[in-house]
N, C-alpha and C positions, 0 to 999 in steps of 0.2 A: 833700668839700672843694670850694670854689669859689674860683677865682682871677679877680678882676675887674681888667680893664685899663682904666685911665682915660686919656683924652686920647690914644688911639692915632689918628694921622691917617689919613685915607683919601685915597689919591692916585688921580686919574683921568687916564688917557692916551687919546689918540686916534691912530689911524693913518689918514693920508689919502694918496691917490694923487696923481699929477701934476696931475690936474684939480681937486684939492681935495675930492674925494668921499671919505667915510669908507669904509674897507676892512675887511670882516669876515674873520676867519680868520687874521690876521697873528699870528705867534708871536714872543715876546720872552723874554729872560732878564734878570733884575734882579740886579745885584751891588752890594755895598757899595763904599766907596771904596778898599778894599784888594783888590778883585777877588774877594772871596768870594761864591760863588753863593748867593743868597737865595731866589729864585723861578725855576723853570725852566719853559720852554714855556708861559708865560702867553699866552693867546690872546684876541684881540679878539672881542667878541660880534657878533651879527648887525647891530649898529649901528656897528661899527668902534671900540668903546670897551673899555677895561680899567679895572677898579676893584680896587685892592689896598690892604691894610692894612699899613703899615710904621711903624716908629718914626721919630721926627723925625731927619733927617739928610740926607746927600748920597748919591745913588745913580747907578749907571750902568745905562742901559736899552739893551740891544743886541737888534736884530732878528735872528732866526735863521731 
């Protein structure tokens, strides 16, 4: 059996330092608006970026 997910949005995040440079290795938790943990310890790549698949909605992104 296959489950196809259509129109799942991809969200891109960047972590920058004080000088505006992208920072690799930063960790984040992502919560829904009811503070339910959806993604834990999502880490920026070597370019300081994160790409996650989430349903349409509002989210809280917290650096840990």
